[in-house]
C-alpha positions as CSV (number, residue, x, y, z in Angstrom):
1,M,143.7,-138.0,18.3
2,P,141.5,-139.5,15.6
3,A,143.1,-142.3,13.6
4,W,142.5,-140.6,10.3
5,V,144.7,-137.7,11.2
6,K,148.0,-139.6,10.6
7,E,146.7,-140.7,7.3
8,V,146.0,-137.2,6.1
9,V,149.1,-135.5,7.7
10,P,151.7,-138.1,8.7
11,D,153.9,-135.6,10.6
12,Q,150.9,-134.2,12.6
13,R,151.5,-134.3,16.4
14,G,148.1,-133.3,17.7
15,H,148.6,-129.5,17.2
16,Y,145.4,-128.3,15.6
17,W,144.8,-124.9,14.1
18,A,142.3,-122.1,13.8
19,P,139.1,-123.6,15.4
20,D,135.6,-122.2,14.8
21,V,132.6,-123.1,16.9
22,I,128.9,-122.7,16.1
23,H,125.8,-123.8,18.1
24,H,123.5,-125.6,15.6
25,N,120.6,-128.0,15.9
26,G,121.2,-128.4,19.7
27,R,124.9,-129.2,19.6
28,Y,128.2,-127.4,19.4
29,C,130.0,-127.9,16.2
30,L,133.8,-127.4,16.4
31,Y,135.6,-127.1,13.1
32,Y,139.3,-127.3,13.2
33,S,142.4,-127.6,10.9
34,V,144.8,-130.5,10.6
35,S,147.9,-129.6,8.7
36,S,151.6,-128.9,8.9
37,F,153.2,-125.5,8.3
38,G,153.8,-124.6,4.6
39,K,152.0,-127.6,3.1
40,N,148.5,-128.1,1.7
41,S,148.2,-131.7,2.7
42,S,145.5,-130.6,5.1
43,A,142.0,-131.3,6.3
44,I,139.2,-129.4,8.1
45,A,137.4,-131.7,10.5
46,L,134.3,-131.6,12.7
47,A,133.8,-132.5,16.4
48,T,130.5,-132.1,18.2
49,N,129.3,-131.9,21.8
50,Q,126.0,-131.3,23.4
51,T,127.4,-129.0,26.0
52,L,130.5,-126.8,26.7
53,D,130.3,-127.4,30.4
54,P,132.9,-130.0,31.4
55,D,131.0,-130.8,34.6
56,D,127.9,-131.8,32.7
57,P,127.6,-135.6,32.4
58,K,126.7,-135.1,28.7
59,F,130.1,-133.4,28.0
60,K,131.9,-135.5,25.4
61,W,133.5,-134.5,22.1
62,T,132.5,-136.8,19.2
63,D,134.7,-137.0,16.1
64,E,132.6,-136.5,13.0
65,G,135.5,-136.9,10.6
66,I,136.7,-134.8,7.7
67,V,134.6,-132.0,6.2
68,V,136.9,-131.1,3.4
69,R,140.5,-132.2,2.5
70,S,143.2,-130.8,0.3
71,R,146.1,-132.8,-1.2
72,R,149.4,-131.9,-2.8
73,G,148.5,-130.7,-6.3
74,D,145.2,-129.1,-5.3
75,D,145.0,-125.3,-5.8
76,F,143.8,-124.6,-2.3
77,N,144.7,-125.4,1.3
78,A,142.0,-126.8,3.6
79,I,142.6,-124.8,6.8
80,D,141.2,-121.8,8.7
81,P,137.5,-122.7,8.7
82,A,134.7,-120.2,9.5
83,V,131.1,-121.2,9.4
84,I,128.1,-119.0,9.0
85,R,124.4,-119.8,9.4
86,T,122.6,-117.3,7.0
87,S,119.3,-115.5,7.7
88,S,117.7,-118.1,5.5
89,G,119.0,-121.0,7.6
90,E,121.7,-122.3,5.3
91,L,125.1,-123.3,6.5
92,W,128.3,-122.3,4.6
93,M,132.0,-122.6,5.4
94,S,134.7,-120.3,4.1
95,F,138.3,-121.5,4.4
96,G,141.7,-121.4,2.9
97,S,145.3,-120.1,3.0
98,F,147.7,-119.0,0.3
99,W,147.8,-121.2,-2.9
100,N,145.0,-119.9,-5.2
101,G,143.1,-118.2,-2.5
102,L,140.0,-118.6,-0.3
103,K,137.1,-121.0,-0.9
104,L,133.5,-121.2,0.1
105,M,131.2,-124.3,0.2
106,Q,127.8,-125.1,1.4
107,L,127.3,-127.5,4.4
108,D,124.5,-129.9,5.2
109,R,122.2,-128.4,7.8
110,E,121.7,-131.7,9.6
111,T,125.2,-133.2,9.6
112,G,127.3,-130.0,9.5
113,K,129.5,-131.6,6.8
114,R,129.9,-131.0,3.1
115,L,126.5,-131.0,1.4
116,S,127.7,-133.6,-1.1
117,P,131.0,-134.9,-2.4
118,V,130.6,-132.8,-5.5
119,T,129.4,-129.6,-3.7
120,P,131.2,-126.8,-5.6
121,L,134.0,-124.8,-4.1
122,H,133.5,-121.1,-4.9
123,S,136.6,-118.9,-5.2
124,I,135.9,-115.8,-3.2
125,A,139.3,-114.0,-2.6
126,H,142.8,-114.2,-3.8
127,Y,146.2,-112.5,-3.0
128,Q,149.8,-113.6,-2.9
129,A,149.5,-114.1,0.9
130,I,145.9,-114.5,2.1
131,E,144.1,-116.6,4.6
132,A,141.6,-116.6,7.6
133,P,138.3,-115.7,5.9
134,Y,135.2,-114.8,7.9
135,I,131.8,-113.9,6.6
136,F,129.3,-111.8,8.6
137,E,125.7,-111.0,7.4
138,R,124.1,-107.6,8.1
139,D,121.4,-105.6,6.4
140,G,121.3,-107.7,3.3
141,W,125.0,-107.7,2.8
142,F,127.5,-110.6,3.3
143,H,130.8,-109.0,4.5
144,L,134.0,-111.0,3.9
145,F,136.9,-110.3,6.2
146,V,140.3,-111.8,5.1
147,N,143.9,-111.5,6.2
148,W,146.8,-110.5,4.0
149,D,150.5,-111.0,4.5
150,A,152.6,-112.7,7.2
151,C,151.3,-114.2,10.4
152,C,153.0,-115.9,13.3
153,K,156.3,-113.9,13.4
154,G,155.7,-112.0,16.6
155,V,156.6,-108.3,16.4
156,N,157.7,-108.9,12.8
157,S,154.3,-110.0,11.7
158,T,152.7,-108.0,8.9
159,Y,149.2,-109.4,9.1
160,N,146.4,-106.9,8.2
161,I,142.7,-107.4,7.7
162,R,140.8,-106.5,4.5
163,V,137.1,-106.5,3.7
164,G,134.7,-106.8,0.8
165,R,131.0,-107.5,0.5
166,S,128.3,-109.1,-1.6
167,R,124.6,-109.3,-1.9
168,A,124.9,-113.1,-2.4
169,I,126.9,-115.4,-0.2
170,E,128.6,-117.0,-3.2
171,G,130.0,-113.6,-4.2
172,P,131.4,-111.8,-6.0
173,Y,132.8,-109.9,-3.0
174,L,133.7,-106.3,-4.0
175,D,135.8,-103.8,-2.0
176,K,134.9,-100.1,-1.6
177,D,136.3,-99.3,-5.1
178,G,134.1,-102.0,-6.6
179,V,137.1,-104.4,-7.3
180,D,136.5,-108.1,-6.8
181,L,138.5,-109.6,-3.9
182,A,139.0,-112.7,-6.1
183,K,141.1,-110.5,-8.4
184,G,143.5,-109.6,-5.6
185,D,142.0,-106.6,-3.9
186,G,140.3,-105.7,-0.6
187,S,139.6,-102.5,1.5
188,L,141.9,-102.1,4.5
189,L,140.1,-102.4,7.8
190,L,142.9,-102.9,10.4
191,E,146.7,-103.0,10.4
192,T,149.6,-102.6,12.7
193,D,149.3,-99.5,14.9
194,G,152.2,-99.0,17.3
195,P,152.4,-101.9,19.7
196,F,149.2,-103.3,18.2
197,I,151.0,-105.6,15.7
198,G,149.7,-107.9,13.0
199,P,146.0,-108.1,13.7
200,G,144.3,-111.2,12.3
201,H,141.5,-113.7,12.1
202,A,138.5,-111.4,12.3
203,N,135.2,-112.2,14.0
204,V,132.1,-110.1,14.7
205,F,129.7,-110.5,17.6
206,E,126.4,-108.7,17.9
207,E,124.6,-108.2,21.3
208,N,121.7,-105.9,22.0
209,G,122.4,-103.9,18.9
210,A,126.1,-103.4,19.7
211,Y,128.7,-104.9,17.5
212,W,132.1,-106.2,18.8
213,F,135.1,-107.0,16.6
214,H,137.5,-109.8,17.7
215,C,140.9,-110.5,16.4
216,H,144.3,-111.6,17.7
217,F,147.4,-109.5,17.6
218,Y,151.0,-109.4,18.9
219,D,151.5,-107.0,21.8
220,G,154.6,-104.9,21.3
221,T,154.6,-103.9,24.9
222,R,155.0,-107.6,26.0
223,R,157.7,-108.7,23.5
224,G,155.1,-109.7,20.9
225,S,152.9,-111.9,23.2
226,P,149.9,-113.2,21.2
227,T,146.8,-111.4,22.6
228,L,143.1,-111.3,21.9
229,A,141.5,-107.9,21.1
230,I,137.9,-107.1,21.5
231,R,136.9,-103.7,20.0
232,P,133.7,-101.8,19.3
233,L,132.7,-102.1,15.7
234,Q,130.7,-99.4,13.9
235,W,129.1,-99.1,10.4
236,D,129.4,-96.1,8.2
237,D,126.6,-94.4,6.2
238,Q,127.2,-96.8,3.3
239,G,127.0,-99.9,5.6
240,W,130.8,-100.6,5.6
241,P,132.4,-101.8,8.9
242,E,134.8,-99.4,10.6
243,L,136.8,-99.6,13.8
244,R,137.2,-97.0,16.4
245,A,140.7,-95.9,17.2
246,A,142.7,-98.3,19.4
247,A,142.1,-97.8,23.1
248,Q,144.2,-95.0,24.5
249,P,145.5,-95.4,28.1
250,V,143.1,-94.2,30.8
251,V,143.4,-93.5,34.5
252,I,140.5,-94.7,36.7
253,G,140.3,-93.3,40.2
254,L,138.5,-94.9,43.1
255,I,137.4,-93.0,46.2
256,G,135.2,-94.2,49.0
257,D,135.1,-96.1,52.3
258,S,136.6,-99.4,53.5
259,T,134.4,-101.5,51.2
260,V,136.4,-100.0,48.3
261,A,139.8,-99.6,49.9
262,D,142.9,-101.8,49.4
263,T,142.6,-103.5,52.8
264,Y,139.4,-105.5,52.3
265,G,137.4,-103.7,49.7
266,W,136.5,-104.5,46.1
267,G,139.0,-101.9,44.6
268,P,142.0,-104.2,44.2
269,A,139.8,-106.9,42.5
270,L,138.5,-104.3,40.1
271,A,142.0,-103.3,39.2
272,K,142.9,-106.9,38.4
273,R,140.0,-107.0,36.0
274,C,141.4,-104.1,34.0
275,K,143.6,-104.4,31.0
276,P,147.1,-102.9,30.8
277,T,145.6,-99.8,29.1
278,A,144.0,-98.8,32.4
279,T,145.7,-97.6,35.5
280,V,143.6,-97.8,38.7
281,L,144.4,-95.3,41.5
282,N,142.6,-96.4,44.7
283,Y,142.3,-93.5,47.2
284,A,139.5,-95.1,49.3
285,K,140.1,-95.4,53.0
286,N,138.8,-97.3,56.0
287,G,136.1,-95.4,58.0
288,A,135.9,-92.7,55.4
289,T,133.1,-90.1,54.6
290,P,133.2,-87.4,51.9
291,D,134.3,-84.9,54.6
292,S,137.2,-87.0,55.9
293,L,138.5,-87.7,52.4
294,S,138.3,-84.2,51.0
295,R,142.1,-83.6,50.9
296,R,142.5,-87.2,49.6
297,L,140.2,-86.4,46.7
298,D,142.4,-83.3,45.9
299,A,145.5,-85.6,45.8
300,L,143.7,-88.1,43.5
301,L,142.6,-85.3,41.1
302,E,146.2,-84.1,40.8
303,H,146.8,-87.3,38.8
304,K,144.1,-86.1,36.2
305,P,142.0,-89.3,36.3
306,D,139.8,-89.8,33.3
307,H,137.1,-91.5,35.4
308,V,136.5,-91.5,39.1
309,L,134.2,-94.1,40.8
310,V,132.7,-92.7,44.0
311,Q,131.1,-94.9,46.6
312,F,130.2,-93.7,50.1
313,G,127.4,-94.4,52.5
314,H,128.3,-96.9,55.2
315,N,129.8,-94.4,57.5
316,D,127.7,-91.5,56.4
317,M,124.5,-93.2,57.6
318,K,125.9,-93.2,61.2
319,K,126.5,-89.4,61.1
320,Y,123.7,-87.7,59.2
321,D,120.6,-88.2,57.0
322,A,120.4,-89.1,53.3
323,K,119.9,-85.4,52.2
324,A,123.1,-84.3,53.9
325,Y,124.9,-87.3,52.3
326,G,123.5,-86.3,48.9
327,A,124.8,-82.8,49.2
328,K,128.3,-84.0,50.0
329,L,128.2,-86.5,47.1
330,A,127.1,-83.8,44.7
331,S,130.1,-81.7,45.8
332,Y,132.4,-84.5,44.9
333,V,130.8,-84.8,41.5
334,K,131.3,-81.1,40.8
335,R,135.0,-81.2,41.9
336,I,135.8,-84.2,39.8
337,R,134.2,-82.6,36.8
338,K,136.0,-79.3,37.4
339,A,139.3,-81.2,37.3
340,G,138.4,-82.8,33.9
341,G,137.4,-86.2,35.1
342,R,134.1,-88.1,34.6
343,P,132.4,-89.2,37.8
344,V,130.6,-92.5,38.1
345,V,128.4,-92.6,41.2
346,L,127.8,-95.9,43.0
347,S,125.4,-96.6,45.8
348,S,126.9,-98.5,48.7
349,V,127.3,-102.2,48.5
350,T,125.0,-104.0,50.9
351,R,126.0,-105.5,54.2
352,R,125.4,-109.2,54.4
353,H,122.8,-109.4,57.1
354,F,119.9,-111.9,56.4
355,D,116.5,-112.3,57.9
356,D,114.9,-115.6,58.9
357,S,113.7,-116.2,55.4
358,G,117.2,-116.0,54.0
359,K,116.9,-112.6,52.4
360,I,119.0,-109.5,53.0
361,A,117.7,-107.3,55.9
362,P,119.3,-103.8,55.6
363,R,120.7,-102.5,58.9
364,V,118.9,-99.5,60.3
365,V,120.4,-96.8,62.5
366,E,119.0,-93.7,64.2
367,G,115.5,-94.8,63.7
368,D,115.3,-94.7,59.9
369,R,118.7,-94.5,58.3
370,A,119.5,-97.5,56.0
371,L,121.6,-98.0,53.0
372,P,118.7,-98.4,50.5
373,G,117.6,-94.9,51.4
374,F,121.1,-93.5,50.9
375,A,121.2,-95.4,47.6
376,G,118.0,-93.6,46.4
377,E,119.7,-90.3,47.2
378,A,122.9,-91.3,45.3
379,K,120.6,-92.1,42.3
380,A,119.0,-88.7,42.6
381,V,122.3,-86.9,42.7
382,A,123.5,-88.8,39.6
383,R,120.3,-87.9,37.8
384,R,120.5,-84.2,38.7
385,E,124.2,-84.0,37.8
386,N,123.7,-86.1,34.7
387,V,126.4,-88.6,35.5
388,P,126.5,-92.4,35.2
389,F,125.1,-94.3,38.1
390,I,125.5,-97.9,39.3
391,D,123.0,-99.0,41.9
392,L,125.4,-101.3,43.6
393,N,123.2,-101.5,46.7
394,A,120.3,-103.0,44.8
395,I,122.5,-105.2,42.6
396,S,124.4,-106.6,45.5
397,I,121.2,-107.3,47.5
398,R,119.7,-109.1,44.5
399,H,123.0,-111.1,44.1
400,H,123.1,-112.2,47.8
401,N,119.4,-113.0,47.8
402,E,120.0,-115.3,44.8
403,I,123.0,-117.1,46.2
404,G,121.7,-117.2,49.8
405,P,123.3,-116.9,53.3
406,D,125.6,-119.9,53.1
407,A,127.3,-118.9,49.8
408,S,127.4,-115.3,51.0
409,A,129.3,-116.3,54.1
410,A,132.3,-117.0,51.8
411,Y,132.4,-113.3,51.1
412,N,133.1,-112.3,54.7
413,F,136.5,-110.9,55.5
414,K,136.2,-112.6,58.9
415,E,133.6,-115.0,60.1
416,T,131.5,-112.3,61.8
417,D,132.5,-109.4,59.4
418,R,129.6,-109.1,57.0
419,T,130.6,-105.7,55.7
420,H,134.2,-106.3,54.3
421,F,135.3,-108.8,51.8
422,S,137.4,-111.9,51.5
423,P,139.3,-112.1,48.2
424,E,136.5,-114.2,46.8
425,G,133.9,-111.7,47.9
426,A,135.9,-108.7,46.5
427,A,136.2,-110.5,43.2
428,A,132.5,-111.2,43.0
429,I,131.5,-107.6,43.7
430,A,134.1,-106.3,41.2
431,G,132.5,-108.6,38.7
432,L,129.1,-107.0,39.3
433,I,130.5,-103.5,38.9
434,I,132.3,-104.4,35.7
435,A,129.1,-105.9,34.2
436,E,127.3,-102.5,34.9
437,L,130.2,-100.4,33.6
438,K,129.5,-101.9,30.2
439,T,126.4,-99.7,29.9
440,A,127.1,-97.0,32.5
441,A,130.4,-96.1,31.0
442,P,130.7,-98.0,27.7
443,E,133.9,-96.1,26.7
444,L,135.6,-98.1,29.5
445,A,134.6,-101.5,27.9
446,V,137.8,-101.8,25.9
447,H,139.8,-101.5,29.1
448,L,138.0,-104.2,31.0
449,K,138.5,-108.0,30.8
450,W,135.5,-109.8,29.2
451,P,133.4,-111.7,29.4
452,V,132.2,-111.4,33.0
453,S,131.6,-114.8,34.6
454,K,128.0,-115.7,35.4
455,K,129.4,-116.3,38.9
456,P,131.7,-113.3,39.3
């Protein structure tokens, strides 16, 4: 703990609050709050690091000291920092909690600290109980997200998130009715909804044109356990942010062969990567083909699954050609649809047989039957039936070619079993599938645990 901490907050015990991280000028800048509950003898400080990888020799947090400080008698509280780098390259930090409201100040682009000791503090929002500001720039607007009311009381928390916007980062920030947030207003964006209690501390992330809204909340289904929410964010015709309805529970069905089944398939690992809002029913079975699991599919469909992931091929290629396999797969797609579910077709995960060059060499039977050919037929079925498709065969081949034979051996259920999975192998394949579901079935994204590891 830096020596200055005790000078600023004598009763501080190393419990820091509300951090915010930004990558700037080749280093990670971590802004954090030093305070004690209910007092404004506080400071926001900065620590920097060249990397976030603890295994990197360069990994070391350097204390850069205080960015801004508040003392008893000041009209603000220096906690809850949120830093933005604007489209023009400027750095600004919004912060504050209770007292006379939320503040904004410009930072030095080189040091990441206050531009000068006399840099003005702009008042940007006020309310009797307000904190946790966050500013996001989009389409020429600066959107200010703030929290009203009471945090940190579990299921009794009344936190809710409000928003306003401005053409200039210094403000004024106006709500949808044109009222200045500095005068005690703000348009409601998110509040308690059933077991989704007291959402707070907004953040927005944009990736490939998609926007994601992050906040914490208290989970009423788990006795108010603090939980992170990641939800799709949309923008209305006037450019205001809006959130889709909270995720409703879904049932995800799995049907296929042993590489999916509970014994040594990827199905159980996929289920572990789902949030409590998703129930996974695994009806896959060892040695299965679409014909042998026909009645099992009927039993699965009695549960009215919202989505059904279908993966066959390993046993089919021993019995008939790809065209026959495709016809049987298409029959499954039609039956799932008729029952009200949404099919997601997957080509078969590859076997882990390598050639002398260390690349996957697909097994061939009956002269010309191989999984890549069956994968092509699965893709054709998905295209004809207009359903989502995940080319797990190609994805898993690429994955194993990248990691090589030695690392792939850890995926084997037994030393010589290059088809089925160890727990490590099942988790890796489940990770590949989840990464693809983000685009193949984006409505499932809110039910899956993110982010997916680079090494699933």
